[in-house]
C-alpha positions as CSV (number, residue, x, y, z in Angstrom):
1,M,103.9,72.8,118.3
2,K,102.0,69.5,119.7
3,D,105.0,68.1,121.4
4,G,105.5,71.1,123.3
5,L,102.3,71.2,124.7
6,A,103.0,68.5,127.9
7,S,102.9,70.8,131.0
8,V,100.7,73.5,129.7
9,S,97.6,74.0,131.0
10,D,94.6,72.9,129.9
11,A,92.9,76.0,129.0
12,T,96.6,77.3,127.0
13,R,96.5,73.6,125.3
14,V,93.4,74.3,124.1
15,E,93.9,78.0,122.5
16,L,96.8,76.5,121.5
17,N,95.5,73.9,119.4
18,R,92.8,76.1,118.2
19,A,95.2,78.7,116.6
20,D,97.2,75.7,115.1
21,E,94.4,74.7,113.4
22,H,92.8,77.7,112.1
23,S,96.0,80.0,111.3
24,A,98.9,79.2,109.2
25,H,101.6,77.8,110.2
26,N,104.0,80.4,109.5
27,Y,105.0,81.0,113.5
28,A,106.1,78.4,115.6
29,P,105.5,80.4,118.8
30,L,106.5,79.0,122.3
31,P,103.5,77.6,124.6
32,V,102.1,79.9,126.2
33,V,98.9,82.5,125.6
34,I,98.4,86.1,127.0
35,E,95.9,87.8,127.6
36,S,96.6,91.0,129.6
37,G,99.5,93.3,130.1
38,A,101.2,96.1,132.0
39,G,104.5,97.9,132.6
40,S,107.0,94.7,131.6
41,W,104.7,92.0,132.6
42,V,101.8,90.3,130.9
43,K,99.3,87.3,131.8
44,G,98.8,84.1,130.8
45,I,95.2,82.8,130.2
46,D,96.9,80.2,133.1
47,G,96.9,83.2,135.2
48,V,100.5,82.7,135.5
49,D,102.3,86.3,135.3
50,Y,105.6,86.3,133.0
51,L,108.2,88.9,132.6
52,D,108.8,90.2,129.2
53,V,112.0,90.3,128.3
54,L,111.0,90.4,124.1
55,A,109.1,93.7,124.3
56,G,107.3,92.8,121.0
57,Y,111.4,92.7,119.4
58,S,111.5,96.3,120.2
59,A,107.8,97.6,119.3
60,L,107.0,97.9,123.2
61,N,110.0,99.7,123.9
62,F,107.7,101.8,126.9
63,G,106.0,98.2,128.1
64,H,102.4,97.5,128.2
65,A,99.3,99.3,128.5
66,H,102.0,102.5,129.1
67,P,99.3,105.2,131.2
68,S,100.6,108.1,128.5
69,L,99.5,106.1,125.5
70,L,96.8,104.8,126.8
71,R,95.4,108.3,127.4
72,V,96.7,109.7,124.1
73,A,94.5,106.5,122.3
74,R,91.6,106.8,124.1
75,E,91.3,110.4,123.4
76,Q,92.0,110.1,119.8
77,L,89.7,106.6,119.5
78,G,86.8,108.7,120.3
79,R,87.5,111.7,118.0
80,L,89.0,110.2,114.4
81,T,90.5,106.9,113.4
82,L,91.0,107.2,109.6
83,T,89.9,109.8,107.0
84,S,92.5,108.0,104.0
85,R,95.3,110.6,102.8
86,A,92.6,111.8,100.0
87,F,92.0,114.3,103.5
88,Q,94.4,115.9,105.9
89,H,93.2,115.7,109.7
90,D,94.3,117.6,112.5
91,R,97.3,115.6,114.0
92,F,99.1,114.8,110.8
93,A,100.7,117.9,110.7
94,S,102.0,117.9,114.3
95,F,103.1,114.2,113.9
96,C,105.5,114.8,110.9
97,E,107.3,118.1,112.9
98,D,107.5,116.0,116.2
99,L,109.3,112.8,114.3
100,G,111.1,115.1,112.4
101,R,113.0,117.6,114.7
102,L,113.4,114.0,116.5
103,C,115.6,112.9,113.7
104,R,116.9,116.5,113.0
105,K,115.5,116.1,109.6
106,E,112.9,118.1,107.9
107,A,110.1,115.5,105.9
108,V,108.4,112.4,107.1
109,L,106.6,109.7,105.0
110,P,104.1,108.0,107.0
111,M,103.6,104.2,106.8
112,N,102.2,101.4,108.7
113,T,104.1,98.4,109.1
114,G,108.7,98.1,109.0
115,A,108.4,96.4,105.6
116,E,106.5,98.7,104.1
117,A,109.0,101.5,105.3
118,V,112.0,100.0,103.5
119,E,110.4,99.1,100.7
120,T,109.3,103.1,100.5
121,A,112.5,104.5,101.3
122,L,114.2,101.7,98.6
123,K,111.8,103.4,96.6
124,L,112.8,107.0,97.4
125,A,116.2,105.5,96.6
126,R,116.0,104.5,93.6
127,K,113.7,107.9,92.6
128,W,116.2,109.9,94.1
129,G,118.9,108.0,92.3
130,Y,117.1,109.0,89.0
131,E,116.2,112.5,89.5
132,V,119.2,113.8,91.2
133,K,122.1,111.6,90.7
134,K,121.1,110.7,87.0
135,V,121.8,107.2,86.9
136,P,120.3,106.1,83.3
137,A,116.8,104.4,83.7
138,D,116.6,101.2,85.5
139,R,120.1,100.7,86.5
140,A,119.8,101.4,90.3
141,E,121.6,99.6,93.1
142,V,121.4,99.7,96.2
143,I,123.5,97.6,98.4
144,T,123.0,95.5,101.6
145,C,124.6,93.7,103.9
146,T,124.8,89.6,104.7
147,G,123.1,88.9,108.1
148,N,120.0,91.9,107.1
149,F,116.7,91.5,108.5
150,H,114.5,94.3,107.0
151,G,111.3,92.4,106.5
152,R,109.9,89.4,104.4
153,T,107.9,91.1,101.1
154,I,109.7,89.3,97.7
155,A,111.9,92.6,97.7
156,L,113.4,92.3,101.0
157,V,113.8,88.5,101.1
158,G,115.2,88.7,97.9
159,F,118.5,89.9,99.0
160,S,118.4,88.4,102.5
161,S,120.6,85.7,103.4
162,D,118.9,83.4,105.6
163,P,117.5,80.2,103.2
164,D,114.0,80.1,105.6
165,A,113.6,83.8,104.5
166,Y,114.1,83.6,100.5
167,T,114.0,79.6,99.3
168,G,110.8,79.1,97.5
169,F,109.7,82.8,96.8
170,G,111.8,83.5,93.7
171,P,112.2,85.1,91.0
172,Y,113.6,88.2,93.1
173,P,114.3,91.6,91.7
174,P,117.5,92.8,90.7
175,G,119.3,95.6,91.6
176,F,120.6,94.8,94.8
177,R,124.2,93.3,95.8
178,S,124.9,92.1,99.6
179,V,128.6,92.5,101.1
180,R,129.9,91.5,104.6
181,Y,128.2,93.2,107.5
182,G,130.9,95.4,109.4
183,D,133.3,95.7,106.2
184,A,133.9,99.2,105.1
185,E,136.2,97.7,102.4
186,A,133.9,95.8,101.2
187,L,131.2,98.1,101.2
188,E,133.8,100.6,99.4
189,S,134.9,98.2,96.8
190,A,131.2,97.2,96.0
191,I,130.1,100.7,94.7
192,T,129.3,101.3,90.9
193,D,127.9,104.8,88.9
194,D,124.6,103.1,89.4
195,T,124.8,102.6,93.5
196,V,122.1,105.2,94.7
197,A,122.3,104.3,98.8
198,V,123.3,101.3,101.0
199,L,120.5,100.3,103.5
200,F,121.9,98.6,106.8
201,E,121.2,98.2,110.4
202,P,123.5,99.4,112.6
203,I,122.8,96.6,114.9
204,Q,121.4,93.8,113.2
205,G,119.0,92.2,115.6
206,E,117.4,89.1,113.7
207,A,121.0,88.0,112.6
208,G,121.5,87.9,116.5
209,V,122.4,91.3,118.1
210,L,125.9,91.6,116.0
211,V,127.5,95.2,117.2
212,P,129.7,96.1,113.7
213,P,133.2,97.3,114.5
214,D,133.7,100.7,116.5
215,G,134.9,102.7,113.4
216,Y,132.0,101.1,111.1
217,L,129.3,103.3,111.5
218,A,131.5,106.4,110.7
219,A,133.1,104.7,108.1
220,V,129.8,104.1,105.9
221,R,128.6,107.7,106.5
222,D,132.3,109.0,104.9
223,I,132.3,106.8,102.0
224,C,128.0,107.4,101.3
225,T,129.6,111.2,101.7
226,R,132.4,110.8,99.1
227,H,131.0,108.4,96.3
228,G,127.6,111.0,96.6
229,I,125.0,108.2,98.3
230,L,122.3,107.8,100.5
231,M,123.1,106.6,103.6
232,I,119.6,104.3,105.2
233,A,119.6,103.4,108.1
234,D,116.7,100.9,109.4
235,E,116.5,101.7,112.9
236,I,112.9,99.8,113.5
237,Q,114.4,97.6,115.3
238,S,117.8,99.7,117.1
239,G,116.3,103.3,117.3
240,L,114.0,104.8,119.4
241,G,116.1,104.9,122.6
242,R,116.5,100.6,122.9
243,T,120.6,100.9,122.2
244,G,121.3,104.1,125.2
245,D,120.6,106.7,122.8
246,T,117.8,107.9,119.9
247,F,119.3,106.5,117.4
248,A,122.3,103.6,117.5
249,C,123.6,105.8,114.7
250,D,124.1,108.2,117.5
251,H,126.9,105.9,119.4
252,E,129.3,107.4,116.5
253,D,127.5,111.1,115.8
254,V,126.4,109.5,112.5
255,T,123.5,111.1,110.8
256,P,122.1,108.8,108.0
257,D,120.0,110.7,104.7
258,V,117.7,108.4,105.7
259,Y,116.0,107.1,108.1
260,V,113.1,103.9,108.7
261,L,111.8,104.0,111.9
262,G,108.7,101.4,113.2
263,K,107.9,99.5,115.9
264,A,108.6,101.5,119.5
265,L,107.2,104.3,117.3
266,G,103.4,102.8,117.4
267,G,104.4,102.4,121.7
268,G,103.2,99.0,121.6
269,L,99.9,99.8,120.8
270,M,99.5,100.0,116.9
271,P,101.4,99.9,113.6
272,V,103.6,103.1,113.1
273,S,106.3,103.6,110.6
274,A,108.2,106.3,108.7
275,V,111.1,107.4,106.3
276,V,112.3,110.4,107.3
277,A,114.5,112.6,105.4
278,D,115.5,116.2,104.0
279,W,113.2,118.2,101.6
280,S,116.7,117.3,99.1
281,V,115.7,113.7,99.6
282,M,112.2,113.6,99.7
283,K,111.3,115.9,97.4
284,V,111.8,114.0,94.6
285,I,107.9,111.6,96.2
286,R,105.1,113.4,94.8
287,P,101.7,113.0,94.2
288,G,100.3,109.9,93.1
289,Q,103.4,108.2,93.1
290,H,103.3,106.1,96.8
291,G,100.5,106.1,99.5
292,S,98.9,103.8,102.0
293,T,95.4,103.6,103.0
294,F,96.0,103.8,106.8
295,G,99.5,105.4,107.0
296,G,99.8,108.1,109.3
297,N,96.2,107.8,109.8
298,P,95.2,109.9,112.6
299,L,95.0,107.3,116.1
300,A,98.8,106.5,114.7
301,C,99.8,110.5,114.5
302,A,98.5,110.8,117.9
303,V,100.6,107.8,119.3
304,G,103.9,108.9,117.4
305,S,103.9,112.2,118.6
306,E,103.2,111.2,122.0
307,V,106.2,108.7,121.3
308,V,108.4,111.4,120.5
309,R,107.3,113.4,123.7
310,M,108.5,110.8,126.2
311,L,112.0,110.5,124.1
312,E,112.6,114.0,124.6
313,T,112.7,114.0,128.0
314,G,115.8,111.6,127.2
315,E,114.7,109.6,130.2
316,Y,114.5,106.1,128.5
317,Q,117.7,106.6,126.8
318,Q,119.3,107.2,130.4
319,R,117.1,103.8,131.7
320,S,118.3,101.9,128.7
321,R,122.1,102.8,129.4
322,E,122.7,102.3,132.5
323,L,120.0,99.0,133.4
324,G,122.1,98.5,129.6
325,D,125.0,98.4,131.2
326,Y,123.6,96.3,134.5
327,L,122.0,94.0,132.2
328,H,126.0,93.7,130.3
329,G,127.6,93.1,133.5
330,M,125.0,90.1,134.6
331,L,125.4,88.5,131.8
332,S,128.9,89.0,131.1
333,Q,129.3,86.7,134.5
334,L,127.4,83.5,133.2
335,P,129.5,80.3,132.8
336,V,131.7,79.9,129.5
337,D,130.9,76.8,129.0
338,H,127.4,77.6,128.7
339,V,127.7,81.3,127.1
340,S,130.5,81.4,125.0
341,E,130.3,85.6,123.8
342,V,127.4,88.5,125.0
343,R,126.7,91.1,122.3
344,G,124.7,94.3,122.2
345,R,124.4,97.6,123.3
346,G,121.8,99.7,126.2
347,L,118.7,97.4,127.0
348,W,119.7,94.9,124.2
349,A,121.7,91.8,124.1
350,G,122.4,88.5,122.4
351,V,123.7,85.7,124.1
352,Q,125.2,83.4,122.0
353,L,125.4,79.7,123.6
354,A,128.4,78.0,124.2
355,D,129.3,74.0,121.8
356,G,127.2,71.5,123.5
357,M,124.4,73.5,125.2
358,P,121.3,72.6,123.9
359,S,119.3,75.1,120.7
360,A,118.4,78.7,121.7
361,R,114.6,77.5,121.6
362,V,115.1,74.8,124.3
363,V,116.7,77.6,126.7
364,C,113.6,79.6,125.8
365,E,111.7,76.9,126.7
366,R,112.9,76.1,130.2
367,L,112.7,80.4,130.5
368,L,109.0,80.3,129.8
369,A,108.8,77.4,132.6
370,R,110.5,80.0,135.0
371,R,108.0,83.0,134.2
372,V,110.1,84.6,131.5
373,L,109.0,85.4,128.4
374,A,112.8,86.2,125.6
375,K,113.0,84.3,122.3
376,D,115.6,82.9,120.1
377,A,117.4,84.4,117.2
378,H,118.8,81.5,115.3
379,E,119.5,78.2,116.2
380,G,122.1,79.1,119.1
381,T,121.3,83.1,120.6
382,I,118.7,84.2,122.8
383,R,117.8,87.8,122.5
384,I,117.7,89.9,125.6
385,A,115.3,93.3,124.9
386,P,113.3,93.9,128.2
387,P,111.0,97.3,127.5
388,L,112.8,100.3,128.5
389,V,110.3,100.1,131.9
390,I,112.4,97.8,133.1
391,E,112.9,98.5,137.1
392,R,116.3,96.9,138.1
393,D,115.4,94.3,140.5
394,E,113.6,92.3,137.9
395,L,116.7,92.5,135.4
396,T,118.4,90.9,138.3
397,W,116.0,88.0,138.4
398,A,115.7,87.3,134.8
399,V,119.1,86.5,134.4
400,E,118.9,84.5,137.5
401,Q,116.3,82.5,136.0
402,L,118.8,82.9,132.7
403,A,121.0,81.2,134.6
404,G,118.7,78.5,135.7
405,A,117.7,77.6,132.8
406,L,121.0,77.7,130.7
407,A,122.0,75.0,133.7
408,G,119.1,72.5,132.6
């Protein structure tokens, strides 16, 4: 951190050093300290305005401080914020009904973070496997994909293929096997009598915004149906408008058995996540078998219902489609000696740097100097995922700054 502070303001340097001294070093943030935000822009404590094209890894699909979300949150803050699930509150049923309607599912299990939601889905799948599929006790298996990122709990990093995620944290829980992402034949070959579910991302974000081959999602759906196992789609990053449809699975008219949602479900205001399924699956969870003190709290439910209302207009999905086409068109014109590939869908892109280019981290630092906030995905990919409220001219300016940063 300290090596990258030469060009930052004194105020920024002080805050970064304080954080470095007093907080765990589990992140290596870019050398900027943000104090406020509105729409697609944030302001640093140095007084500089920055265009945010990361959007909190898709948690800020609706931008910073969206007026509708702030209004709902403020109203709820003055009424009721927490009861725990020991008692019912007046926003809970509406949220579950609203989110279930958006997902075309019958039952919702609210949690807080994305990792919690994935863990919940895994517990649900195992319980379903034992009670419905009749897999022998303690033998349930879940198939995952190489390159996945589902969170950082012990179970989730145990089937990660990223050494930074899993090295030094074992031993790991058994019951998982991984196959190559995008390879439907490998997936089907890995299924055994003990398989209860397939957990996958319709687009892999942390891996560099990897889009699977056309037909892969439909093939996964067919395989799961034929083998009587659950299709679990982790749409934490890809869902809720990011890719130009409500869910990334919608691009192949596929409906999974279980949705795992988070990030944008909290409107960028607070952590809200959920597992959504039909009662044929959700019925296996009974009182005392899973829970969360803050999961489904009144404030979360109020914000989550407003997120659903905003998505049901279709405005944000349309913006993502149209502006995404524009974004990808511009990115595809970047020089081939700078960029070897552009991947993604909607307002989500992975810009793969060509051989011989500086690391993605270095390019993101150059972008920071040009007042654009982006983030690297591993060493060679720059992630672009702006808020869905971004304007066309702002996208143009961002790509112009990227071209300048690539040129040095």
